[in-house]
C-alpha positions in Angstrom: 123.9 153.7 55.5 121.1 151.9 54.2 122.6 148.7 54.9 123.1 149.7 58.5 119.3 150.4 58.6 118.7 147.1 57.3 121.0 145.4 59.5 119.8 147.2 62.3 116.2 146.3 61.6 117.0 142.7 61.0 119.0 142.1 64.5 116.8 140.6 67.3 119.3 141.5 70.4 117.0 144.8 71.0 114.1 143.0 71.0 115.2 140.5 73.7 116.6 142.7 75.8 113.4 144.5 76.1 111.4 140.9 76.5 113.9 140.5 79.7 113.3 143.9 80.9 109.7 143.3 81.5 109.8 139.8 82.4 112.3 141.1 85.4 110.0 144.1 86.1 107.0 141.6 86.5 109.0 139.3 88.6 110.0 142.4 91.0 106.2 143.7 90.5 105.0 140.2 91.8 107.6 139.8 94.8 106.5 143.1 95.9 103.0 142.0 96.2 103.9 138.7 97.8 105.9 140.6 100.7 103.1 142.9 101.2 100.6 140.0 101.9 103.2 138.1 103.8 104.1 141.0 106.2 101.0 141.3 107.9 100.4 137.5 108.9 104.3 137.1 110.2 103.8 140.2 112.3 100.6 139.0 113.9 102.3 135.1 114.5 105.4 136.8 115.9 103.0 138.6 118.3 101.5 135.4 119.2 104.6 133.7 119.9 106.5 136.5 121.9 102.6 136.4 124.1 103.0 132.6 124.5 106.6 132.7 125.6 106.3 135.5 127.6 103.7 133.6 129.6 105.9 130.4 130.4 107.9 130.1 133.6 110.8 127.6 133.9 112.0 126.3 137.3 115.6 125.3 137.9 116.0 121.7 138.0 119.2 121.8 140.3 117.2 123.0 143.7 
């Protein structure tokens, strides 16, 4: 039993897993913040493009 605890304490696989979980959570949080920042700008841009395209008239060249 003592040998088991010594091996468990010396094993670093658990620590590496925790590091990756924390790193992945940070990346996901950063992506959420970036999405929130980009969302407002793209909505405004899409509205401006829609207004601009709506004001264009196209004539039929065959007439």
